[in-house]
N, C-alpha and C positions, 0 to 999 in steps of 0.2 A: 255598183259596189264604188265606196268613195274611193277617190285617188290616194293610194299609199306610197310612203315614200320608203325605197328600198337599200339596202347598206349590204356592202360586201364584207364577205366573212374570209376566213384561212382559205376557202375553197372556190373555186368558180362559180358556186352555187350561191344564190341570193336570198333573204330570207324578209319577210314582214316584219321590218323594225319595231313596230308598235304591238305586235303578237309575242307575248314572252311564252305561250304553250308551241306555237312555228318555231320559235329559235331555241327552244328545250329539244324537241323531236329533232331539228337539225344538228344541234351541237353530238347528239347523242350517234347519228346517223355519221356523221364526218368520222368522229372518234372510230366508230367501227371501221371504217374503210382505210383509216389511217392505221390501225395495228394490224387488220386483215393484209394489207398493204405491205406493210415493213416486215410482217413475218414472210411474206413470201419474196421478198427483193434479197433476205437475208440467204434462202435458199439458192437462188438465183445466182448471188454475186459469189457463191461458194463453188456454183458448178463456172461460172467464167473462170474464177482464180485456179479452179483445177485445170480447166480447159487452157488457160495461158501455160499452166505447167506441163501440162501433157504436150503440147505444141512444140516446147522446146525441145523434145528430143527429135525430132525432122532434121531441124537445121543448126542443133545446137546452140538454139537461143537463151540459153540460160539466164544470161544477165539481164537481158529485157525481159524475161518472162517472169522473172521472180521479183526484181527491183520495180517496174512498172507496175505490175499486179498488185504488189505490197503496197505502194506507194499511193495507187487506185482507192484502195480497199480503206488504207488509214483515213485517207481524207474525207470519204464519205461518214465514216463512224466517228471521226474528230467532232467533224461539225454536229453530226446528229446528238453526240453527247453535251458539247458544249450551248447548243442552242436547241434544249428540249421543248421549248413551245412555239420554235419557228418552224416555217416550212422550208427553208433555206437548205436545209440537207437534201431537200428531193431534188432540187435543181441541181446540187452538185453530184447529185445521182445522173441526172442525165449527161451530164458533162462527163463524169467517169465513164458510162456506158460507151462514150463516143471514143472515147480513148483506148478502151478495151478493144473497140472493132480497130481502131490504128495497128493496137499492137499485134492482133491474131493476122491483118495483112501483110505487116511486118515478118512477125515470126515463120509464116507459110509463103514468104517470097514473093508476093502479090498475087496468091491464088484467087482468082476471081470469085471462086464460091465464098471466101472470106467474106467479100462484102454485103453478103445477107444477114449477116451477125447485127447491120446497120437497122433492119426491116424488124430482127426480133426484138432489138433493145428498143425500137420505137413501139412495137405490140404490148412489149412489158410494162411500158409507163404508163400505158391505158387504163391497168389497174388502181390508179390514184383518181382519174376521174377529173384530171386538169390538162386541158388542149394547150396552155402555156410550156409545161414540161416538155413538149417536143421541139422547143426553141432551143434551149442549150444544145442538144443532141445534134441538131439540124448543123447549129453553128460549128460545132465542132468537127462535124463528117465533111462540110463543106468546106472548111479553112484547111483539112486533111488530104481530101482530092486536089484542090485546086493548088497547094502547095507541092504535094509530092508528085501531081502528074507533070507540073512543070518542071521539078526539079530531073525526073527521068527523062524527061523530053532531051533535056541540057545534055543527057549521058550520063547522069549519075546513076549508075544501074543499083548502085547498092543500097540505095532508099527501098526498093522491091515494092512499089506500087501496083504493078501489075504484070501478069505474064505476058501480055500483048507487045509486041515488039515497037507498035507504034501507036501513040494514045492521044489523038489530035483534039484541037479545043472543040470541035464539034461532038466528039465521041462524050469528050468530059460534063459539054453541055446537055447533053441527051441523058447523060449519066446522072447528072445532079439534079434535073428537072423531074427525071422519075423517082428520084428520092425527094425531092419536095410533096410530089404527089402523093407517094407512100406514107409520109410524115404527116402530109396534110389530112388524109384520110383517117391517119390513128386519132389525132389531135381532134377533129370533127366526131370521131366515134366516142372520145373522152367525154366532149362537150354534150353529146348526145344521152350519153349517162348519166352525167349531171345534170341536164334538164329533165330527165327522168325520175331520177331520184328525188328532185325537190317535186315534182309532180305527186309522186309517189306519198311524199310526207306531208304534203297540204291534203292529198285524199284522204291518209289516215288521221291528220287531224279533223277534218270535218266529221269523217266518220265517228270518230270518238266524242265529238260535241252533239252529234246528233242523239248519240246512245246517252250522254250526259241529261240534253233536254227532255229526251223522253222519260228518263228518269225524273228530273225535276217537276216533268208537267204533273207525273202520277204524285210526286211530293206535294205539289202546288195545290192540286186539289183535296188533297187531306187535310193541308193546312188551312186552307181557306174556311173550312166548317170549323176547325178549331179555332181561328182567328177569329170568324163571327161571333162565336160564345164567348172569345175572350175580349174582345170591345166590349160586349154586353157589361160583363164585369167591371171593365176596365172605368166605364160612366160611372157605373155605382162606386167604385172607389173612389176616383174623382170627385163627387160630390161631396162624398163623406170627408176626403182632404181638404176640400174647397171650406167645409164647415168646421174643419178642424184647424185651418189656416188663420180663418177669422177669430176662433177663438184663442188661439196661440198670441195672435197681434194684440186682442183685446189684454191677455194674459201680460204679455210683453209692456205693454203701455201701461199697464198697472202697475208694474214691477218699477217701470222707471218713475212712475209720478211717488211711488211709495219710497225707492231709493235717493231721489232729489228731497221729499219729504223727511226722509229717516236723518239725510246728509245735513240738511237747515237746522233741523230741530237738535241734534247731537253737536253740531259748529256750533251753534248759538253759546251754550254753555261752557263748552271747551274753548270757546275766544274768552270767555272770562275768567278760565281757569288759568291758561295758559299766560293771557294778558296779565292778572294780578300775580304772580309766579313770577314771570321777567321781569315786570316793575319790583317787584320786593328784591331781586338781585340788583337793583340799580341802588338800593339805599345801603345805609352803614350797617354791616350786620356781624354776627361771631361767625366762627367757622363754623359750628353746630347748625346756626340758622342759615347760614348759606348752602350748607348740605342738603338740610331740609329743603328750601325753597329749590336747589337744583334737582332736588328728587323727584319732586311736585312736576316740575318742567318737563323732567324725561318721560316719566309716566303719559303724561299728556301726550307727548310728541309721538310715544310707541303707541298709546289708543288713535292718535291722529293717521298715524302710518298705517295701521289695520282697516281705517274707515278708508282711505285713498285706496290700498291696495282691493277693497272689495269693490269699490266704484268703478275702478280701472279694469276690474276683471271683468265686470257686467257690461261695460260699454264695449270691452274688446268682443265679448260673447255675442251682444246684440250687432255688432259691427258697425258702432257708432263711432269707434275713435279713430281717428285721422291725425297724421302727421303734421306738424308745423315747420316747412323747410324754411330755413333761410341761411344765410352766411352766418359761420361764427368760429370763433379759434378755438380748436380742439384741444390744444393744451391748455388753455386758461379753464376750460369745463372740465377736463380730467383734476387737475390742480384744485378747482373747487371741490370737487366730490371728496378729495382727500383730505381737504381743511375739515369737513364735516366730522371726518373720524379720528381726527390728530390727537385730541383729548383723550378720547377712547383707548387708542393705541399707545398713548404715553401713559396712560395709568396700566396699563398690561404689559408695559414694558416691550414692545413688540415694533421691528424694524418695518415701517412703511417707504417704500420708495417707488419713483414712476420712470419708468423707461421707454423713450418714443425715440424709433429708429429714425435717422436723420433724412431719409428719404420721403417720411409720413408729412403731407401738406401741413402748416400750422393753420390754414383757414381751410374749412371744407363746407359744404352746402348738407344740411340734415336738421333734423328736430333735434337742437340742444338737448331741450328737457328731459325728452324721452330717452336719448343717450344717456344724459346723466341718471337717469330714472334704473338703467340696465345696470349701469356701473355702482350706483347707490345700493343695490340688490346683492351684488355677487362681493363688492368690499364689504357690505356690513355682514354677508355670513361668513367671508372669510377671519375678519376680526373675534366674530363670534364664538366661531369654531376653532380658533387658535388660543393657545394659551401660553406658546415660549416660542421664538422663533421670527418669521417675518412675513410680509404679505408685500409680495411684488405686482405693482401693475403695467404691463407693456401695450404698447400699439405700433404695429408694423403694417406695411404694405404688402398685398398680395402678390407674389412676385408673376408677372405675366398675365396681369388679370385688368388689363387696362383697354376698352376697345375704343371704337374709334367716335365715339361722343365724348370723349373724357371722362367716362365712368369709370371709377378704379374700386376695387374691393380692400378694404382695412380689415386687420384681424386685430382684437383688441382682447388681453388675456388679465384673468387676476390670479395668482398663484401663494399658495399657503403652505404653511408648515403645521395645518391642523391636524384634527383626529381623523382625518381622511376617509373614504365611504367605501362600503364593500362592494365588491361588484354585482349581488344579487339585488343592491338595493338603488342602483346607478339609474336604473329603468325607470325608477318611480319620482325622480327627482322633480322633473318639470311637468308632472300632474298637478292638477290644481288641489290645495288643501290638501297635499301629501307632503310630508318629510321622509328622511331615511328611514326613520323606525318612530313609533309613539313617544318613545323614552326621551328622544330627540325634544320632541316637540315639550314634553315635560321639564325638561332640563334647561332649554336654550329658549323657549317660547316660539313665537310666530305663528303666523296663519297658513302658512304653505303657500302663500299665493304669490310670493315674490318670483320663483324661477318660471313659474306657469306665466305670469305675465312678462318676464323678460324673454321667455321664448315668443311669445306672440307679438313683441315690440322688434325682436330680430326678423320675424317674417315679414312685416310690416316695412323693414327697411330692406327686404330682398337678401338677408342673409339666413344664417343658422348659427345656434347654439348647442355646446357640446363641454363634455367634462372627461377629464384624466385624473383617475384618483387611486392611492393606494392607501389600505388603513394603517393607522399610525405614522405615516409620511407627510401626507398632506394631499393635497387637490389641488387642481389647475381647471379652472372655468373658462373657456372661450367664446368667444362668438364674433363673427363677421356681419359687414354691412356693407353696402352699394352706396357709392356716394360721387361726387365732383369734386374738384378743387374749388375754393371760394376763390375772393379776390386777394391776390396775394399781398399780404402788408409786411413790413419790415418787422423783425422781431423786435419786441421793447429793448432787450438788451443792447440792440446797437447803438442805441442814444446814448449809451454810457461810454461809447469807443473805445470797447475792449479790444478793438483790431489793434490799437496801437503797444498793446502790451506782447505784441505776439512773438513767440519765443520765449518769457519768463518762466522760471522753474515755481510751480507750485506744489508741495509737501501736501499729502492729502492721508490721514491718519484713521484708521477705523478699522475696528474687528471683524465687520461684517462685510464679507468677500462680495456680495452683491452690491451693498453701496458704492465699496471702491469702483467696480468693474464701472458702473454707471457715471460716477464722478469722473472718473478717468477717460470715457469717450466724451462727455460733455467738456472736458478741458481739451482734448484734442480736436472736438470741433472748433475751440474757439482759436485754435492755434497756438495755445499755450501747451507746455512741455509738463505733463503729470509726472510726478515722484511719489509711490504710494508705499505706503507702510501699514501692516497689520497689527502692529503695537507701538507704543510709547517709547518701547525701548529700541526698534528698530527704527523709528523715527530720529530718536538722538543721535543713533549710530549714521543716517543718511547725513544729519546737520553737519558732521564732522567730515564727511566726504565731499559732500555736494554744495554748489552754491543755490540756496534755495531763496526765492523772492516772498514768499506767501507761504504759510502754514493754514491749512483747514482741517479741524479735528472734530472727531464727534466727542461727544460728553461722557457717555456712558460706555466704559471700556474695563476689562476685568483688569486688577493688580495696579496699573496705573489709569486714572480717569482723565478725561480733556483738560480739567482744570489744573491740576497737578501737572500735566504736561506741560501746560502753559505756563506755570510757575517756572520749571527747569529751562525751557526755551529763553522764558526773559532774562534766566540768570545769567545764560550765555551771549545771548544775541538780544538786548535788550529793544532794538530798533525794530527787530522783525515782526512783522503784523501778523497776527494769530485771528483767524474767523473760528467760533466756535458753532458747528452745530447742536442743537438743544431741544428735547422735548417739553412740550406744552407741558407747565407746571413742574418743572424742574425749577423752583423758585431757588435753591442754592447757588446756580450760576451768577445768578443777578448781583451776588453780595461781590463778585469778582470781576466785575464789566470791567476795570481798569487794565486787566490781562488781556482784553479783547478788543481789537477793531472793531467787529462786530458780532452780536450773538443772535443767528437764524434759528428759525421755530420749524424742525423737522415736521414733515416733509417738506422738504426746502424748494420754493417755486425757482425756475429759470430764470424769470424776471428778475427777481431779488437777488442771484446768485450773483449773476452777470454783473448788476449794478454794484455789488459790493466789493465783490471781486477788482472789478474796475478803481472804485474809491481806494481799495487797498493798496493795489500797485501803484497810483498816482501820486507822486510828490507831493507831502503837506504844504499849503500855502499858509496857513495860519492854524488859531485852535480850531480843533476839530468842534464840528456841530451835533451836540447829543439831540437824538430824533428821540421824541418823547412819544409814549402812546397811552392816551386816557385811559383809565381804569374801567370807567363807566362808557356803554354805548352810546347812551342818550347824552348829547350836550345841548345847551340852551345858544351855543354858538350857532347851531344849525340855523334856526329861524333868521339869524343875522344875514347867513349865506343865500337862504332861499325864505324871503319875507313873503307872505301870505298874510290873507285876513279870512280867516277859516270859521266856515260854519258847519258843526257835524248835526246831521241829520240821524237820530236811532232812538229807538224806543225802547229797548232794554236797559235796565238800569244799571247791572252790573257792565254790559258793554259799554254803556256812559263812561262809567267811572273808568275803565280803561283807556279807551281812546282820548277821554279828556286828561288823563295822566300822563299818557303817552307825549300828546301833545305839549303839554306844559311843560314837560323836561325838555322837550327839544327849543323852548324858548317862545313859544306862541301862547295867543291868547283867544281860545276859541270861543263861538257862541254856539248854544246847542237848543235843537227844535226835537220836538219828539215824535211829529208825523209830518205828511208832505203838505197840510194845509198850514201848520206853523214855518216851514221852512217859505211859502210865496208869501207869505204875511211879513217875514224878517227880511228877507228878498227887497219888498218894497218898501223897507225904511231905510235899509242900509247898503251900500255898496259889498259884496263879497269877493273877493279874489278866487277862492276855492270852497266847495261845499262836498264835504263826506258825506255820499247818500246811502242809507240802510234801503234795501229793495225792499224787505218786508216790513212795512209799519201801518196801524191801522188809520182807518180814515181814509188816508190818500197814500199808497205805496210811493216808493220812490221813481218807481218808472213814469207811472200818470205824473206825478210831478215835474220828473226831469221834462217831459214831453210839454209841459204846459209852460216851463222856463223858456224852454227854446222856441215856442212859438208866441211869447207875451212880454218877454224882458227886452229892453234896448240893450242895456248893459249886460251881458252874456259872461258868467263866471264859469271856470272851469268846475266841472262835475267828475269825482272819482267816486266808482261804485263799490259798497261795503256789503257783501253779500256771503250767507253760511254756505249757498250752493256752489257746488262743485262741479254739474256740467257743462260741457262746452256751449252748449244752447242758451244756458244761461248769460255765459259772457257775450254771447252774439245778440241776444234779446235787450242786453244793457247797452251795448255799443248801438243797437237798432232806433232806442229809443233817445239818443243824443248826447251820451254819456261819454266822458273822454278817455276815461281807462275803468282798470276794474280791480280791485283786490279782495282776495279771499279771507274769510275769518276761519280759522283764528287768527289776528294779525299779527305777524310779526315785524319786531322795530326793523329789520333790515330791508326787508320788502316795503315796508311804508316809507323809510326813506328814501330809496329808491325811486319810488313813484313820484315823491315829493320832487324830486331832483328834476326827474324826465320831465315833469309838467311846467315847473317853473323855466327850464330851459327852453318847451316849447311857447310859453306864453311870450320868452322875450324876443324868439323868433317873428 
């Protein structure tokens, strides 16, 4: 048998440490010994105690008989009660038995027969099967005999050690030697009992194992026959499964091809619809015409969202969706999502606010696009199902969730004051193609895929998503992600030296308590002194009693709005700067711009708020410069800042019109090619800086044209792919062919302008 490591337990007995069955038997055996022995000792101590009382009658030793017996018994039971899991009380018992011996000898004035109580005590201790328990008793007896015999030899007869007239050293040594021998025999007896118990346990365990093995052998024989039959059935099942797997792979491949084809076929006309609608909004229109154009654009965007949801869900189900992790600004990402819904929230008169805890890293490592996709789903639902009140977006660090590798947990939540969700409907929310109920689908629209996709994305980010909701009160959707801190970059507002205004008082006026709390905390973080007022009347009272350096007021408030409040403030304090927080579309505030130092659109970005607070608190050095915003997104000045000689390769007539019009409005004069063959011919005749290359074209597609350009031309242009395919492998295929970047259809103005800036800056480098 291989060598086994043995460890000591609370008894002398040792066990096979690696064998839990032996350990279990031994623990049961030791517990039984302990209970049986403790019960026996209870009777024995009672006998000793009563013996001490009885002996008090002979020589009137009541004080010693009562006090020493009581102290000994109390000491034993106190230790046993205070340390129930320890065996210390057994060693205390051994010493107590020695004290009883000394007491009995004294009470009987040294009667020699009393010394036999030492041997009785030694024999009693054998019941615990611990040879070490003999040691405290031996020590007490040895000290007692040596000390008291010495004192009696010196003439102190009152110690009553022995009735012998003279007790010399030789007699003492012989006496102690015999005592040691008897104690040794008792200890040896306990040791042998302990070893016998261990052997008995091992034998019992071995017998038990043999019985079990016999039963198992019988069972094994029965199972072998069943297993042989099962293996035959399993082989047949595996053949069927392999065939089914191949069929499923073919079906999945066919589905992917179908989705990619449908995506391309739908996105191509959608590019024309959305592009033309967007171009239409860039022209002078009546209010009615602009409404119609925006309706076309909104419906197209909604249809595009449905298409994207179906594609994302398909990729998740197929396991083809991967996260693209990189360092990004979390606050900026969240603010960008809120910007998307600013107009809708303003139209419904909803308060939308962002609250990010101070300890949340500004930069984290993760997939910015997918995180924004989750937030877009949650915030879009919150605004959709909320008719009055507010939508609050929060981010916080999960306390105590940072590991040694720097991975931290973040919790993001979206709380609204909308219709709420019934408890029996919550379980269906994160199921694909499901909403709270069918009537919701009809009233509010949607595919029912948004939350299902969000759940899968949070799982990819090693988090979870859940909802707390009360019907008629509102809902709070929360999700967690695992991430790590990105490269620390100083917050943009530090550029505006806001720290130099530390201690200045800022009056914040807003009837929404959540907005007040968020602004108050932000001002405190900037070392400013916030003074909050829930109404215009309260603000005017505070202005009369407090020294205020700046006023920040909401535009929409009951009774007295922000504009009227600013008029009243200027009438009293004409030089006091006022910043107005207004909603998108609230054009009436623009007629009173002279009242305000700045007018900011809600939800207010932290960077802009810090910038304009710093400017407003700074002394004016000259005439304030008005910041103008172009009414249109497309400006011909763009080409002056980012000059390109552009060639557009596109075969679809509508898409040609869209992209050519967009580039023209940006100030470019692009040329047009209908396929890859024309692209190669035109590049041979003229130098172009940039080619916007459609992927799918007749005669020669964009991928083949790009490969030939990279292989044959001396002067290499930048190539930006234009494609209606939305699968990630399509993007990789474009980059592998030699294209510099990729933009999907329908083409959005902002995306195209961002790509042009990026390519121009890369070209400069």
